[in-house]
N, C-alpha and C positions, 0 to 999 in steps of 0.2 A: 394697294398702296397703304389704305387706312388700317388694314389688318397688320401689316408689317410695323407700322408706327406703334400700334398698340402693344405688339409684341416686345418691341425695343423698349418701350416705357416700363413693362413689367418684368424685365430681364434682371438677373442678378448681375451686379457688377463684380467681375472676376478678381478685381483689385481689392475691394473692400468687403465683400460677402453680401449677405441680406438674409432675409427670413422668407421661408415658403410656408404659406398657409394653405394647406391642402396636401393632397397625395402627390407622390412623385413616383413614376414608373420609369425604371431603366431597362434597357435591353442587354445590359452586361453587368459584371460585378461593380460594386460601388467601392471605391478606394479613397480613403481620406488620409492626407498627409498634413502633419502639423508638428511643429518643434523638432523637426529632424526625424520623426517616426512616421510609420505608415502602417495603416491597417486596412485589410480588405474584407468586405462583407460579401460572400460567395451566394451563388443562386440557391445551393442547399442549405443554407441557413449558418454554415460555419464561418468563423471569422479567423484570418491569419494575421499575425503580427509578432513583432519582436519581443513582446513583454512575456509571452508564454512560449516562445521558441518555435513557433510554426502555427499549427492549427489548434485553436482552442479546445475543440473536441478531444484531441490527442492529449492535451495537458490535463484535461479533466479526468480522462480514463486512466492515465498513468498514475494519478493520486487517489484512485478509487481503493478502498480496503478490499483485499482479497482473503479467502480462506478455504479451508478443507476440513468441515465440520464432521468429524468421524471419531471413533474410540481414540485412534492415534492420529491427531490432527494438528492444525496450525491456523494462525491468523496473523496477517501482515498489514501494518498500518501504511496506506498508500502515501501519506503526507511525510512520515519521519523514517519508514523503513524498519522500524522496530517489528521483530517477529516473536511471537509467543507460540510455543509448541507443548503439546501434553500427549500422554498416552499411558499405557499399560504394559508390564513385563511379567510374564507368569513365572519364569525361572530366572532369578537374578544372579549376581556374581558373574555377569558377563558385560561384554561391550556390545552396545545396541545402536543401530542407525537411527538418525532423526527422520521424520517423514519427509523433511524439506531441509536441505543442506543451507546453513547460515552463509550468506555471501561474504560477510566480513569477520564476524566472531560470535562464538557463544558466549554470553556473559556469565551464566550459571545454570546448574541443574539442580532442582530441588526434588526429593523423593519422599513418599510416605507410604506407610504400610497399607496394603489393599484390603486385609481382613484381619481378624484375630489370629495372630500367627503364633503357633507353637505354644508351649507351656510356659515360656518365659518371656520377658519383654524383649522385643525386637527393635532394633533401631534401622530404618531405612537411609540409605545415604548414596549419593552420586556425585559425579563431577564431569566436566567436558573433557573429551579426549582430543577432540578436533571439531571443525566446523560441521562435520557430518556425522559424529558419532560421541557417544557418552559412555561411561561405566556406572552401572547401579548394582547395589547389593544390599543385604540385611545382616546385622550382626546380633547374635545371641548375647544379651549382656552379662548374664552371670557365668558364662562359658568362655567369653571373649573370642568366639568363633564366628567367622564369615558363613553365613548360610545363604539359602537362595529362595526365601520366601517371596511371593508375588508383590509387586508395589505399583503405585501410580506415580508418574513423574511429570514435572513441568519445567521448561527451559525458556530462557529469554535471551535474544541476541539481535543482531543487526546484520 
């Protein structure tokens, strides 16, 4: 009986709360509800709650930057969704596919000469055709002729 009285003296008041000085071991998940919101700490260390729309681990993974770092590659910002792509086209004056289709829009395509091209100044240029492709070419300045020298390109979109 004395043990029961001691437990009651040291119990937290469910109405007003209290302080725990020491460790707490639970045999199940810990759910905290306050101000109309609820979060649950799970045995695997994950936390679920409405602030991040489900599991915290999924929220973090969805916002991670992703990339394919190769000659024709891309990088996507996990937080904003902005995508930067780059590559090389050996024979220009063609429509070329992006390594990754832009989900919403390609904002611009920039092209630059890949090497010392021809005996006259070349101007590399490009523009988006769609979310999945772009056109690139080079132009011989003194003859006003479209040529097909190799280029490097960069594109930005979302």
